[in-house]
C-alpha atoms as one frame of an Amber mdcrd trajectory, in Angstrom:
protein
   0.000   0.000   0.000   1.607   3.206  -1.201  -0.708   6.145  -0.599  -0.625
   8.696  -3.403  -1.609  11.445  -0.981   1.673  11.060   0.894   3.658  11.210
  -2.355   1.680  14.250  -3.473   2.377  16.054  -0.204   6.085  15.298  -0.408
   6.254  16.302  -4.073   4.738  19.665  -3.122   7.467  20.200  -0.535   5.407
  19.412   2.543   7.207  17.454   5.274   5.104  14.546   6.392   4.086  13.007
   9.692   2.836   9.595   8.604   1.677   6.525  10.450   3.820   3.405  10.484
   1.527   1.379   8.186   1.799   0.047   4.651   4.545   1.670   2.588   4.590
   4.929   4.538   7.721   4.031   6.554   9.513   3.370   3.248   8.328   6.688
   1.835   8.933   8.909   4.851  12.631   8.904   5.641  14.307  10.966   8.357
  15.124  13.732   5.876  11.531  14.363   4.707   9.386  13.737   7.781   8.569
  11.550  10.740   6.625   8.343  11.218   4.486   7.586  14.228   2.960   4.419
  15.621  -0.750   4.023  14.829  -2.891   4.344  17.934  -0.074   5.946  19.915
  -1.127   9.524  20.571   2.212  10.355  22.207   4.074   9.177  19.092   1.849
  11.325  16.862   2.248  14.319  19.179   6.018  13.857  19.134   6.125  13.847
  15.318   3.928  16.942  15.031   5.871  18.734  17.778   9.154  18.019  15.994
   7.775  19.392  12.732   6.294  22.457  14.384   9.108  23.146  16.823  12.099
  23.254  14.466  11.513  25.657  11.551  15.026  25.144  10.154  14.634  21.351
  10.075  11.121  21.678   8.636  12.455  23.967   5.901  15.269  21.528   5.085
  12.728  18.688   4.902  10.490  20.796   2.655  13.368  21.429   0.256  14.437
  17.771   0.227  10.956  16.227  -0.105  10.381  16.823  -3.873  13.852  15.486
  -4.694  13.151  12.443  -2.532   9.988  11.664  -4.502  11.689  12.018  -7.893
  14.689   9.940  -6.800  12.665   7.131  -5.252   9.093   7.112  -6.577   9.012
   8.552 -10.106   7.111   6.821 -12.891  10.418   6.451 -14.745  11.993   4.614
 -11.823   8.902   2.457 -11.411   9.007   1.504 -15.108  12.724   0.689 -14.877
  12.136  -1.562 -11.864   9.297  -3.346 -13.650  11.462  -3.881 -16.743  14.242
  -5.310 -14.561  11.751  -7.670 -12.935  10.348  -8.783 -16.295  13.877  -9.367
 -17.618  14.690 -11.576 -14.606  11.476 -13.549 -15.016  11.929 -14.246 -18.720
């Protein structure tokens, strides 16, 4: 499960606080946001507090986020990975 909304937010330069479910932990690395444990209000509060409380870090994450999406989740990269898989299977 790779939520498009998370990718869209990151591609727009918005640091993300995402729950530790599905592919979100793979998408949200330490340089573009924070992950929190589902159902753990303290974990969510910690992630939001970190984003809110450090404008310099938040700005750095915002600048890095679009690059992160292009480098790791672009359609071109997805097509290349699929072609590699097909080549291995043939």
